C-alpha positions as CSV (number, residue, x, y, z in Angstrom):
1,M,122.0,108.5,122.0
2,R,123.7,109.4,125.3
3,T,124.1,113.0,123.9
4,V,120.4,113.2,123.2
5,F,119.3,112.1,126.7
6,L,121.9,114.3,128.4
7,S,120.8,117.2,126.4
8,S,117.2,116.5,127.4
9,A,118.2,116.4,131.1
10,A,120.0,119.7,130.7
11,L,117.0,121.2,129.0
12,A,114.8,120.0,131.9
13,A,117.0,121.7,134.4
14,F,117.0,124.9,132.4
15,L,113.3,124.9,132.1
16,A,112.8,124.3,135.8
17,A,114.9,127.4,136.5
18,Q,112.7,129.6,134.3
19,P,109.3,129.7,136.1
20,A,108.7,133.5,136.1
21,L,109.1,134.0,132.3
22,A,106.9,131.1,131.3
23,Q,104.4,131.9,134.0
24,Q,103.8,135.2,132.3
25,A,103.2,133.3,129.1
26,A,100.7,131.0,130.7
27,Q,98.7,134.0,132.0
28,A,98.8,135.7,128.6
29,T,96.4,133.4,126.9
30,T,93.4,134.9,128.7
31,G,91.3,136.9,126.3
32,T,93.6,136.6,123.4
33,D,93.2,134.7,120.1
34,A,95.3,131.9,118.7
35,E,97.2,134.2,116.4
36,S,98.5,136.5,119.2
37,T,99.3,133.6,121.6
38,G,100.7,131.1,119.2
39,E,98.1,128.5,120.4
40,I,97.3,125.7,117.9
41,V,94.5,123.2,118.5
42,V,95.0,119.7,117.2
43,T,93.1,116.4,117.3
44,A,96.1,114.2,117.1
45,A,95.2,112.3,120.3
46,K,91.5,112.0,119.3
47,R,90.7,115.0,121.5
48,S,90.7,118.7,120.7
49,E,93.8,119.9,122.6
50,N,96.4,122.6,122.6
51,L,99.4,121.4,120.6
52,Q,101.7,122.3,123.5
53,A,99.7,119.9,125.8
54,V,100.0,116.8,123.7
55,P,103.0,114.6,124.6
56,I,103.7,113.6,121.0
57,S,106.1,115.0,118.5
58,I,103.7,116.8,116.1
59,S,104.1,119.3,113.3
60,A,100.9,121.2,112.6
61,I,100.5,123.5,109.5
62,G,97.4,125.7,109.0
63,G,95.4,125.5,105.7
64,D,95.8,129.2,105.0
65,A,99.6,128.9,105.2
66,L,99.6,125.9,102.9
67,A,97.4,127.7,100.3
68,K,99.5,130.8,100.2
69,A,102.7,128.8,99.8
70,R,101.0,126.9,96.9
71,V,101.2,123.6,98.7
72,T,98.6,121.8,96.6
73,S,99.8,118.3,96.9
74,V,100.9,116.3,100.0
75,D,104.2,115.6,98.2
76,S,105.2,119.2,99.0
77,L,104.9,118.7,102.8
78,V,108.5,117.4,103.0
79,T,109.9,121.0,102.7
80,K,108.0,122.0,105.8
81,V,108.3,119.1,108.3
82,A,111.6,118.0,109.9
83,N,112.6,114.3,109.4
84,L,109.8,113.8,106.8
85,Q,110.8,112.4,103.4
86,I,108.8,111.2,100.4
87,S,109.3,108.8,97.5
88,S,107.1,109.5,94.5
89,T,107.7,106.2,92.7
90,V,104.2,106.0,91.4
91,G,103.6,109.7,90.7
92,D,102.1,112.8,92.2
93,N,99.3,112.6,94.8
94,T,100.4,109.0,95.6
95,P,103.2,109.6,98.1
96,I,105.2,107.0,99.9
97,F,106.2,108.8,103.1
98,A,109.3,108.1,105.2
99,L,109.3,109.5,108.8
100,R,112.4,109.3,111.0
101,G,113.8,106.8,108.6
102,V,110.8,104.4,108.7
103,S,109.8,103.9,105.1
104,M,108.3,101.6,102.5
105,S,110.8,100.3,99.9
106,D,108.1,99.1,97.6
107,Y,106.1,100.8,94.8
108,S,103.4,98.1,94.3
109,L,99.9,99.6,94.1
110,N,98.5,97.0,96.5
111,Q,100.7,98.1,99.4
112,S,100.1,100.4,102.4
113,S,102.8,102.7,103.7
114,P,104.1,102.5,107.3
115,V,103.3,106.2,107.6
116,A,99.5,106.2,107.5
117,T,97.5,108.9,105.8
118,Y,94.1,110.0,107.2
119,Y,91.5,112.3,105.7
120,D,89.2,113.6,108.5
121,E,90.0,110.6,110.7
122,V,89.4,108.1,107.8
123,Y,92.4,105.8,107.0
124,K,93.4,105.8,103.4
125,G,95.7,102.8,103.0
126,N,95.7,102.1,99.3
127,F,97.1,104.5,96.7
128,A,93.8,104.4,94.8
129,F,92.0,106.2,97.7
130,L,94.4,109.2,98.0
131,G,93.4,111.4,95.0
132,I,93.3,115.2,95.5
133,A,93.0,116.3,99.1
134,L,94.8,119.6,99.8
135,Y,92.0,122.0,99.1
136,D,89.8,123.9,101.6
137,I,92.1,122.4,104.4
138,E,91.8,123.5,108.0
139,R,95.2,122.1,108.9
140,V,97.7,119.2,108.4
141,E,99.1,117.3,111.4
142,V,102.2,115.1,111.1
143,L,102.6,112.7,114.0
144,R,106.1,111.3,114.4
145,G,106.7,107.9,116.0
146,P,104.7,104.7,116.3
147,Q,100.9,105.4,116.8
148,G,100.0,101.8,117.6
149,T,97.2,102.5,120.1
150,L,94.9,105.2,118.8
151,Y,95.8,104.8,115.1
152,G,96.7,101.1,114.9
153,K,98.4,99.2,112.2
154,N,100.6,100.6,109.4
155,T,101.7,103.5,111.7
156,T,105.1,102.2,112.6
157,G,106.6,105.5,111.3
158,G,103.8,107.8,112.2
159,A,100.7,109.3,110.7
160,V,99.7,112.3,108.5
161,N,96.3,113.8,109.3
162,L,94.6,116.0,106.7
163,I,91.7,117.9,108.3
164,S,89.3,119.7,106.0
165,R,87.3,122.8,106.9
166,D,84.0,122.0,108.6
167,A,80.6,123.4,107.8
168,K,79.6,126.1,110.3
169,L,76.1,126.8,111.5
170,G,74.6,130.2,111.1
171,E,77.3,131.5,108.7
172,T,77.0,132.4,105.0
173,N,80.4,133.0,103.6
174,G,82.9,131.7,101.1
175,Y,85.9,132.4,98.9
176,V,87.3,131.9,95.4
177,N,90.9,131.9,94.2
178,F,92.3,132.1,90.7
179,G,95.9,131.4,89.8
180,Y,98.1,131.3,86.7
181,G,101.7,130.0,86.5
182,N,104.5,128.8,84.3
183,Y,103.9,125.8,82.1
184,N,100.6,127.5,81.3
185,R,99.0,126.3,84.5
186,F,95.6,127.6,85.5
187,D,94.1,127.0,89.0
188,V,90.7,127.8,90.5
189,N,89.4,126.8,93.9
190,G,86.9,127.9,96.4
191,A,84.3,127.1,98.9
192,I,80.9,128.3,100.1
193,N,79.2,127.8,103.5
194,V,75.4,128.3,103.8
195,P,73.1,127.7,106.8
196,L,70.2,125.3,106.4
197,G,67.9,126.6,109.2
198,D,69.2,127.0,112.7
199,K,70.5,123.4,113.1
200,A,72.2,122.6,109.9
201,A,74.8,123.9,107.5
202,L,76.3,122.9,104.1
203,R,79.8,123.6,102.8
204,I,80.8,122.9,99.2
205,A,84.4,123.1,98.2
206,S,86.0,122.4,94.9
207,T,89.3,122.8,93.0
208,Y,90.4,122.6,89.3
209,S,93.9,122.7,87.8
210,K,95.2,122.3,84.3
211,G,98.8,122.9,83.0
212,D,101.3,121.7,80.4
213,G,103.9,119.1,81.2
214,W,107.2,120.3,82.6
215,F,109.1,117.2,81.5
216,K,109.8,118.3,77.9
217,N,109.5,115.5,75.3
218,V,111.9,115.8,72.5
219,N,110.3,112.9,70.6
220,P,108.4,114.5,67.7
221,G,104.6,114.0,67.9
222,F,104.5,112.9,71.5
223,P,103.3,115.0,74.4
224,D,105.3,116.5,77.2
225,L,105.0,114.5,80.4
226,A,104.2,115.4,84.0
227,S,101.3,117.7,83.1
228,T,98.4,118.7,85.3
229,D,94.7,118.0,84.6
230,E,92.6,117.4,87.7
231,W,89.5,118.4,89.6
232,A,87.8,117.6,92.9
233,I,84.7,118.4,94.9
234,R,83.8,117.9,98.5
235,G,80.4,118.4,100.2
236,T,80.1,118.7,104.0
237,L,76.7,118.6,105.7
238,K,76.7,119.5,109.4
239,L,73.6,118.8,111.6
240,E,73.1,119.6,115.3
241,P,69.5,118.4,115.9
242,T,69.7,118.6,119.7
243,D,72.2,119.7,122.3
244,G,75.1,117.3,122.6
245,V,74.5,115.7,119.1
246,K,76.6,116.6,116.1
247,I,76.4,114.8,112.8
248,T,78.8,115.4,109.9
249,L,78.4,113.8,106.5
250,R,81.2,114.2,104.0
251,A,81.1,113.2,100.4
252,S,84.0,113.8,97.9
253,H,85.0,112.9,94.4
254,S,88.3,113.6,92.5
255,Y,89.5,112.8,89.0
256,Q,92.9,113.2,87.3
257,K,93.8,112.6,83.7
258,P,97.2,114.3,83.1
259,Q,100.1,113.0,81.0
260,N,102.0,110.6,83.3
261,Y,105.2,111.4,85.1
262,G,108.5,110.9,83.2
263,I,111.5,108.8,84.2
264,F,115.0,110.3,84.3
265,A,116.7,107.1,83.0
266,Q,120.5,107.2,83.1
267,P,122.5,104.7,81.0
268,E,125.6,106.0,82.8
269,A,126.1,107.4,86.3
270,V,126.0,110.9,84.9
271,N,125.3,111.3,81.2
272,R,122.0,111.2,79.3
273,P,123.1,111.7,75.7
274,G,121.3,114.5,73.9
275,L,118.9,115.3,76.8
276,G,118.8,118.2,79.2
277,N,117.9,117.9,82.9
278,F,114.2,118.3,82.4
279,Q,113.9,116.6,79.0
280,I,112.8,113.1,78.0
281,S,112.5,111.2,74.8
282,S,109.3,109.2,75.5
283,N,107.1,107.1,73.1
284,V,104.2,106.6,75.6
285,P,101.3,109.0,75.0
286,E,98.8,107.4,77.3
287,K,97.4,109.6,80.1
288,R,97.3,108.7,83.8
289,R,93.8,108.3,85.1
290,A,92.9,108.3,88.8
291,E,89.4,108.5,90.3
292,T,88.3,108.6,93.9
293,N,84.9,108.5,95.6
294,S,84.4,108.6,99.3
295,L,81.6,108.9,101.8
296,A,82.1,109.4,105.6
297,L,79.6,109.8,108.4
298,T,80.8,111.1,111.7
299,V,78.4,111.2,114.7
300,N,79.3,112.7,118.1
301,V,76.9,112.2,121.0
302,D,77.4,113.5,124.5
303,V,75.8,110.8,126.5
304,S,76.5,112.7,129.8
305,D,78.5,115.7,131.0
306,T,81.6,113.4,131.2
307,L,81.2,110.8,128.4
308,A,80.9,111.1,124.6
309,V,80.5,108.5,121.9
310,T,82.1,109.0,118.5
311,S,81.2,106.9,115.4
312,I,83.0,107.2,112.1
313,T,81.6,105.1,109.2
314,S,83.3,105.4,105.8
315,Y,83.3,103.9,102.4
316,D,86.0,104.5,99.7
317,K,86.3,103.5,96.1
318,G,89.1,104.4,93.8
319,S,91.0,103.4,90.7
320,L,94.5,104.2,89.3
321,F,95.7,103.4,85.8
322,F,98.8,104.6,84.0
323,K,101.5,103.4,81.7
324,E,105.1,104.2,82.7
325,D,107.8,104.8,80.1
326,T,110.3,103.1,82.4
327,D,113.3,103.4,80.1
328,G,112.7,107.1,79.5
329,I,113.6,106.9,75.8
330,S,111.8,106.4,72.5
331,G,113.2,102.9,72.2
332,Q,111.0,100.2,73.7
333,V,113.4,98.8,76.3
334,L,111.0,98.6,79.2
335,E,107.5,100.0,79.7
336,V,105.1,99.1,82.5
337,P,101.3,99.6,82.6
338,Y,99.9,99.6,86.1
339,G,96.3,99.1,87.2
340,D,94.7,99.3,90.6
341,R,91.0,99.2,91.6
342,A,90.2,99.2,95.3
343,S,87.3,99.7,97.7
344,Q,87.1,99.7,101.5
345,F,84.6,99.9,104.3
346,A,85.7,101.1,107.8
347,Q,84.0,101.6,111.1
348,D,85.5,103.3,114.2
349,L,83.5,103.5,117.4
350,R,84.9,105.0,120.6
351,L,83.9,106.2,124.0
352,T,85.8,109.2,125.3
353,S,85.7,110.5,128.9
354,N,86.3,114.1,130.1
355,T,85.7,113.8,133.9
356,G,87.6,116.8,135.0
357,G,89.2,114.5,137.6
358,P,92.5,112.6,137.6
359,F,91.4,109.8,135.4
360,D,90.3,109.9,131.7
361,F,90.1,107.3,129.0
362,I,89.3,106.4,125.4
363,L,87.9,103.0,124.6
364,G,87.3,102.0,121.0
365,A,86.7,99.3,118.4
366,Y,87.8,99.4,114.8
367,Y,87.0,97.4,111.7
368,N,88.3,97.7,108.1
369,R,87.7,95.7,105.0
370,E,89.8,96.5,101.9
371,K,89.5,94.8,98.5
372,V,92.0,95.3,95.8
373,Y,92.4,94.2,92.2
374,N,95.9,94.6,90.8
375,Q,97.3,94.2,87.3
376,T,100.9,95.0,86.2
377,T,102.6,94.3,82.9
378,L,106.3,94.3,82.0
379,E,106.7,95.2,78.3
380,V,110.2,94.1,77.6
381,L,112.0,95.1,74.4
382,N,108.7,95.1,72.5
383,G,110.3,96.5,69.4
384,T,112.7,93.6,69.0
385,D,112.3,91.3,66.0
386,V,113.8,88.2,67.7
387,N,113.3,85.8,64.7
388,G,114.5,88.4,62.1
389,D,111.5,87.8,59.8
390,G,110.5,91.4,59.5
391,K,107.6,91.2,61.9
392,I,107.1,91.1,65.7
393,D,104.5,88.6,67.0
394,A,103.9,85.9,69.5
395,A,106.6,83.7,67.9
396,D,109.2,86.4,68.8
397,C,108.0,86.3,72.4
398,A,108.2,82.5,72.5
399,A,111.7,82.5,71.1
400,G,113.1,85.4,73.2
401,L,111.1,85.4,76.4
402,P,111.0,87.8,78.1
403,V,112.2,89.8,75.1
404,A,109.4,90.9,72.8
405,C,106.9,89.9,75.5
406,K,104.3,91.5,77.6
407,V,104.6,89.7,81.0
408,R,101.4,90.4,82.8
409,N,100.4,89.4,86.4
410,Q,97.0,90.0,88.1
411,F,95.4,89.1,91.3
412,D,92.7,89.9,93.9
413,Q,93.6,90.9,97.4
414,L,91.3,91.0,100.4
415,K,92.4,92.3,103.8
416,K,90.3,92.5,106.9
417,S,91.3,94.1,110.2
418,F,89.6,94.2,113.6
419,A,91.0,96.0,116.6
420,L,90.1,96.9,120.2
421,Y,92.0,99.8,121.7
422,T,92.3,102.0,124.8
423,D,94.1,105.1,125.7
424,L,94.4,106.1,129.4
425,K,95.7,108.9,131.4
426,Y,95.9,109.4,135.2
427,K,97.1,112.5,137.0
428,L,99.4,111.3,139.8
429,S,99.7,114.9,140.9
430,D,99.1,118.4,139.6
431,A,102.4,118.2,137.7
432,L,102.8,114.5,136.9
433,T,100.6,112.5,134.5
434,L,100.8,108.8,133.7
435,R,99.7,107.7,130.2
436,G,99.2,104.4,128.7
437,G,97.4,102.4,126.1
438,L,96.9,99.0,124.4
439,R,95.6,97.9,121.0
440,Y,94.8,94.4,120.0
441,T,94.6,93.8,116.3
442,H,93.6,90.8,114.3
443,D,94.5,90.9,110.6
444,D,93.8,88.3,107.9
445,G,94.5,88.6,104.3
446,S,94.2,86.6,101.1
447,Q,95.8,87.0,97.7
448,T,93.7,84.9,95.2
449,G,93.8,84.2,91.6
450,F,97.4,85.2,91.2
451,S,98.8,84.3,87.7
452,S,101.5,85.6,85.4
453,D,101.5,85.0,81.7
454,A,103.8,85.9,78.8
455,L,101.9,87.5,75.9
456,G,102.9,88.5,72.5
457,V,103.0,92.2,71.6
458,D,99.6,91.7,70.1
459,G,98.3,90.3,73.4
460,S,98.1,86.7,72.3
461,F,98.9,84.0,74.9
462,V,102.4,82.5,74.7
463,A,103.2,80.9,78.1
464,N,102.1,80.7,81.7
465,L,105.0,81.7,83.9
466,I,103.3,81.5,87.3
467,P,100.3,79.1,87.6
468,L,97.1,80.1,89.4
469,S,98.2,80.6,93.0
470,N,96.6,81.6,96.3
471,L,98.3,82.9,99.5
472,A,96.9,83.9,102.9
473,F,98.0,85.1,106.3
474,K,96.4,85.5,109.7
475,T,98.1,87.4,112.6
476,D,97.3,88.8,116.0
477,N,99.2,91.7,117.4
478,V,99.2,93.7,120.7
479,S,100.7,97.2,120.5
480,G,101.2,99.4,123.5
481,K,102.4,102.7,124.9
482,I,103.3,104.0,128.3
483,G,104.6,107.4,129.2
484,L,105.0,110.1,131.8
485,D,104.3,113.9,131.4
486,Y,105.7,116.4,133.8
487,K,104.2,119.9,133.7
488,L,106.5,122.6,135.1
489,S,105.1,125.5,137.1
490,S,105.9,127.5,134.1
491,G,103.4,125.6,132.1
492,N,106.0,123.9,129.9
493,L,105.8,120.2,129.3
494,L,108.4,117.4,129.6
495,Y,107.5,113.9,128.5
496,A,109.0,110.4,128.1
497,S,107.4,107.4,126.5
498,V,107.9,103.8,125.3
499,S,105.7,102.7,122.4
500,R,105.4,100.0,119.8
501,G,104.0,100.2,116.3
502,Y,103.0,97.4,113.9
503,R,102.7,97.1,110.2
504,A,100.6,94.2,108.9
505,P,102.1,91.5,106.6
506,S,102.1,92.2,102.9
507,F,101.8,90.3,99.6
508,N,104.2,90.7,96.7
509,A,102.6,92.2,93.7
510,Q,105.8,92.2,91.6
511,A,106.1,88.5,90.9
512,F,106.3,87.9,87.1
513,F,108.8,85.1,86.1
514,G,108.4,82.3,88.7
515,S,106.5,81.1,91.7
516,Y,109.7,81.6,93.8
517,E,108.9,85.4,93.6
518,L,105.6,84.9,95.4
519,G,105.5,85.4,99.1
520,V,104.2,87.1,102.2
521,A,106.5,89.6,104.0
522,K,106.3,89.3,107.7
523,A,104.8,92.0,109.9
524,E,107.0,95.0,110.8
525,Q,107.6,96.2,114.3
526,V,109.1,99.4,115.7
527,T,109.8,99.9,119.4
528,S,110.3,103.5,120.2
529,Y,112.0,105.2,123.3
530,E,111.3,108.9,123.2
531,V,111.8,112.0,125.4
532,G,110.6,115.5,124.5
533,A,109.9,119.0,125.7
534,K,107.2,121.5,124.6
535,T,108.0,125.0,125.7
536,Q,107.0,128.6,125.3
537,F,108.7,131.8,126.5
538,W,108.6,135.6,126.2
539,D,104.8,136.0,126.6
540,R,104.4,133.0,124.3
541,R,106.2,134.7,121.5
542,I,108.8,131.9,121.4
543,T,107.7,128.3,121.0
544,L,110.4,125.6,121.0
545,N,109.4,122.0,120.8
546,M,112.0,119.2,120.9
547,A,112.1,115.4,120.9
548,G,114.8,112.7,121.0
549,F,114.2,109.1,120.0
550,Y,115.7,105.6,119.7
551,Y,114.1,102.9,117.6
552,D,114.4,99.1,117.4
553,Y,113.2,98.4,113.9
554,K,112.4,94.7,113.1
555,N,111.4,93.1,109.8
556,Q,111.3,96.2,107.6
557,Q,109.5,95.1,104.4
558,F,111.2,95.9,101.1
559,I,111.0,95.0,97.5
560,N,114.2,93.3,96.3
561,V,114.9,93.9,92.6
562,D,117.5,91.7,90.9
563,P,119.3,94.2,88.6
564,A,120.3,91.5,86.2
565,T,117.0,89.7,85.7
566,A,114.4,92.2,87.1
567,A,113.0,89.4,89.3
568,Q,111.4,90.9,92.4
569,Q,110.8,89.5,95.8
570,L,109.1,91.1,98.9
571,L,111.4,90.4,101.8
572,N,112.2,91.6,105.3
573,I,115.3,93.2,106.8
574,P,115.5,91.4,110.2
575,K,116.9,94.2,112.4
576,S,117.9,97.9,112.2
577,R,118.4,100.7,114.7
578,L,117.6,104.4,114.4
579,F,118.1,107.3,116.6
580,G,117.8,111.1,116.2
581,A,116.0,114.2,117.3
582,E,113.8,117.1,116.1
583,A,113.5,120.7,117.1
584,E,110.9,123.2,115.9
585,L,111.1,126.8,116.7
586,T,108.6,129.7,116.1
587,V,109.6,133.2,117.1
588,R,107.0,136.0,116.9
589,A,109.6,138.8,117.3
590,T,107.0,141.5,116.6
591,D,103.4,141.6,115.5
592,T,104.7,141.9,111.9
593,F,107.7,139.5,111.9
594,T,107.6,135.7,112.6
595,F,110.3,133.1,112.1
596,H,109.7,129.4,111.7
597,G,112.4,126.8,111.7
598,G,112.6,123.0,111.9
599,L,115.7,120.7,112.4
600,G,115.8,117.0,112.0
601,L,118.8,114.7,113.0
602,L,118.8,111.1,112.1
603,S,121.2,108.1,112.3
604,T,120.2,104.7,110.8
605,K,122.0,101.4,110.6
606,I,121.0,98.0,109.4
607,K,122.2,95.5,112.0
608,T,121.4,92.3,110.0
609,G,120.1,91.8,106.5
610,T,120.9,90.5,103.0
611,V,119.7,92.1,99.7
612,S,120.4,90.5,96.3
613,G,123.0,88.3,98.0
614,V,124.8,91.3,99.4
615,N,125.3,91.6,103.2
616,V,123.9,95.0,104.0
617,S,124.7,95.0,107.7
618,G,126.1,98.4,108.6
619,N,124.5,100.2,105.7
620,R,122.1,103.1,106.0
621,L,118.4,102.7,105.6
622,S,116.8,104.2,102.5
623,N,115.1,107.6,102.6
624,A,116.9,108.6,105.7
625,P,119.1,111.7,105.4
626,S,121.1,112.5,108.5
627,L,120.1,116.2,108.5
628,T,117.0,118.0,107.4
629,F,116.3,121.7,107.9
630,N,113.6,124.1,107.0
631,A,113.1,127.8,107.7
632,S,110.6,130.5,106.7
633,V,109.7,134.1,107.6
634,D,106.4,135.9,107.7
635,W,107.1,139.6,107.5
636,T,104.5,142.3,107.0
637,V,106.6,145.2,105.6
638,L,103.8,147.7,104.9
639,K,100.4,148.2,106.4
640,G,97.9,151.0,106.0
641,G,94.5,152.0,104.4
642,F,95.6,150.3,101.2
643,G,96.0,147.0,103.0
644,S,99.2,145.1,103.8
645,I,102.2,143.8,101.9
646,S,104.0,140.8,103.4
647,L,107.1,138.8,102.4
648,H,107.4,135.1,103.0
649,P,110.8,133.6,102.0
650,E,111.4,129.9,102.7
651,M,114.0,127.3,102.3
652,S,114.6,123.6,103.0
653,Y,117.8,121.5,103.1
654,Q,118.5,117.9,103.3
655,S,121.8,116.0,103.5
656,S,122.7,113.1,101.3
657,Q,120.7,109.9,101.3
658,F,120.2,106.6,99.5
659,F,117.0,105.2,98.0
660,E,117.9,101.6,98.4
661,N,119.5,99.5,101.1
662,I,122.6,98.3,99.3
663,N,123.8,101.9,99.3
664,V,125.1,101.8,95.7
665,P,127.5,104.8,95.5
666,R,126.4,106.1,92.1
667,L,122.7,106.1,93.3
668,R,123.4,108.3,96.3
669,Q,121.5,111.6,96.3
670,P,123.9,114.4,97.3
671,S,122.8,117.1,99.7
672,Y,120.7,119.9,98.3
673,A,118.7,123.0,99.3
674,L,115.5,124.3,97.8
675,Y,114.4,128.0,97.9
676,G,111.0,129.6,97.4
677,G,108.4,131.8,98.9
678,H,105.6,134.2,98.2
679,I,104.8,138.0,98.3
680,D,101.3,138.8,99.4
681,W,99.0,141.8,99.2
682,T,95.8,141.7,101.4
683,S,93.2,144.5,101.4
684,A,92.5,146.3,104.7
685,D,89.1,144.5,105.1
686,D,90.8,141.1,104.4
687,R,88.5,140.4,101.5
688,F,90.9,140.6,98.6
689,S,94.3,139.2,98.2
690,V,97.0,138.8,95.5
691,S,100.0,136.5,95.9
692,A,103.1,136.0,93.7
693,W,104.8,132.7,94.6
694,A,107.7,130.5,93.5
695,R,109.2,127.1,94.4
696,N,112.6,125.7,93.6
697,L,113.8,129.1,92.5
698,G,117.3,127.7,91.7
699,N,115.8,125.1,89.3
700,K,117.6,122.4,91.2
701,L,117.8,118.9,89.8
702,Y,117.3,116.3,92.6
703,F,116.1,112.8,92.8
704,T,113.1,111.5,94.7
705,S,113.7,107.8,94.1
706,R,116.3,105.6,92.3
707,I,116.5,101.9,91.4
708,D,119.4,100.0,89.9
709,L,118.5,98.5,86.6
710,L,121.9,99.1,84.9
711,S,123.1,95.5,84.5
712,G,119.8,94.1,83.4
713,F,118.4,96.9,81.2
714,G,121.3,99.3,80.8
715,F,120.0,102.2,82.8
716,D,119.3,103.5,86.3
717,Y,115.7,104.2,87.0
718,N,115.2,107.7,88.5
719,H,112.3,110.0,89.6
720,I,113.2,113.7,89.8
721,G,111.6,116.6,91.7
722,N,109.6,119.4,90.1
723,P,111.7,122.1,88.4
724,R,111.2,125.9,89.1
725,M,107.6,126.8,89.5
726,Y,106.1,130.2,89.8
727,G,102.9,132.1,89.4
728,V,100.3,134.6,90.7
729,T,97.1,133.9,92.7
730,A,94.3,136.3,93.3
731,G,91.4,135.7,95.8
732,V,88.3,137.2,97.1
733,K,86.3,136.3,100.3
734,F,82.5,136.9,100.5
C-alpha cells in the first residue's frame, strides 16, 4: 500500500512540473469534437460531465465500439475493464460481477449483487430484471469503488451503468445490422428515430439472435446446450413541451428461450472420460426461459437557471426458469430446476444545483419495493431404484431420502428500501474542491411461507423437511463520502477520497434439508481509501487515468456449501482487506492509429473467517485475480474514395484466481489470455459497413465458476467460458 501512495505522490510531482504541455491540451478542446480531443461525457455522478473531471475511477466504453467488437452481452465486458470479473453461475445475461475483489459468492436467484447494475438510471437488482440490454447502446460506464451516496445500497463494489441511445428531436434516421457466425448464429438489430412534430420524437430499437448450441451433446436424441434464441424491443418517447422541461418514457420487453447452459462436471481434477473440452452428455432437454418487461418515466424540469428537478419512476417485472443438468452427464446424479418471478417499483427524486459559484449540491430521496417468488428443486439420483423392486416411486424416496427424491423449497420475499441522500461540492479555491455526501437508508425485508418438502420422482409428497417458516429483518444505515480534488494549472486532476458502501442483509434461498440452513446474512460494509489522477498530454492525444485503493471489507456474504451433504448456509466472512490499483491508457498516435490499454493490480486477504469448519484466515477472496490486463488497437490502414479499412486486434489477460474462499488447489483457475478483434470496411459516406470479427481465437478452455461437490456427489461443478466465436456483420445507416 505504501508503494501505491508513494507512486501517487511521485506522479503528482511529475504532473505539477508539466504545465506547458497539458495547458496546450486544455486549449485544444475549443472548436473540436469528442473524437479528435478524446473527450468522453459521462453521467456517473448524476450530472453530464467530462470523464476527466469526475473524481471517480470510471471506465467508459462507447456503444459503437461495443457493437463492432460484437459485445452483445454484459458478460463480455470483463475483457475490456481492468479489475472487473464475472461469474456466470446462473447463465448468460445474468452476470454476477466482481469489482476490485468485491463479489457475491452466491448463485441464488433472490439475491442482489454488491456490484449494482443500472439501465438508464434504473436499478436492476434481481436476476429476473436483467434480460437483454446491450443493443442500441450509447455507452457503458463502470464505476469502481463504493457508491454509497448517489447510488445507495448494494454498491459496495461499484456500479455498472448501461445507457441506451435517446430519441432526438427533429431527426429522421436509423440503421440495421445483419450478422452470421459459427454455430449457425444469425443476428439482426436496428433502430429508427422519427420526429413527432417539433417537440417530440420516438425511437424504436430491436434485436434478434438465434444460433445452435456450442456445448455439443454426445447423448443421442438430446439437443446441444448453450444455444441462442432471444429477442428484445425498446421504445423511447422524448417530449420537450416547453423550454426547460424534458420528458422521456422508455418501455422495453425481452424474451429468451435457448437451450440452457451446460455444466463442465469433473469427476477427477483433470479427466472427463470420453468427453472433449466443449462436449457434454446431458439428459436435460428443457429450454431456459427468461422474460422481462420494464417501464420508466424520466422527467427533468429546470425550475430556475440554477436548479433542476429530476424524477425517475420505474416498474419492472421479470421471470426466469431453467433446469440445470448439474452433474453434466446422462446419469441422473443431480439436476436442479430453478424458478424466479419478480417485480419492483422504484422512485428517485432529486434536486440538482448548477450555480456557477463555489457551492453546488444534489439532494434526493429514493424508494424501492421488490417482490420475489423463488422455487428451487434438488433432484438427487432420481434414476435410483432404492427398494430394488423394478420401479422408482415415492417409496424409494422415503427409504433413501434424499436419494430418489425431488427436494423442493419455495418462498416469497419482499424487500422495501427508503433513502435520503446528498452530494455536495465546494470550491475552496480555483484549484481545490472539497466534496462530500451522506446517504441514510432504511431497509426492511421479509421471507414468508418458506418450506421444503421431499417429493417422489412423480411429484407425490413424501416428507416435510423444513416446516413453514418466516424470517424478517430491519436495518438502518448511513453511508458517506468525503474527498478533495486538486486541479493543476495544466488541467489535470488529482483526487483523494474516503467512502463507505453498504449491501443490505440477505435471505438464504438454498435451505433444503433442515431449519438450521435458514438464516439472514448480516449487511456488508466496505470502507474505501482511494487516491487517483486523471491526466491528458500531447494535445490530448494521450489520456492516462490511474487510481490506488485500500478497502476494509466487513461481513462479506457467501453461500457455504457442505461438499459432503450439499447442505447450504448463507454466512458472513467477518473481515478482509483488499488493496490495489488501476491504470487506463489511450494513445491517439495519429488520426488513424489509437491504442487502448488497461491494467489492474489486486491483493486480497481474509483476516478472519471460517468456511465449512475450515479456518480461511490468510486465504484469497474469490473472483480476485492479482493481475488483469487488456489492450486493443484501432488502426485505419487504408482510406480513399472506396471508404476505409481498419484493423482492431484486442487481447485480455488475467492471472490465476479461486472461485471459493477455501482456496481448494484443484479448483484454482490458472492464468490465461484471450485474443480476438475485428476487421472493418466503412463506405466513404459512412452509410455502409462490413465487419469480420472473432473472439477467443485460441479456443481457450477457462472456467468462470467452480464449486466443490466431489465428496458428496463425485464431481466438481464448473462453468466454462465461450469457445472460439467468429462471424461477419453488415450494416446500413439511413
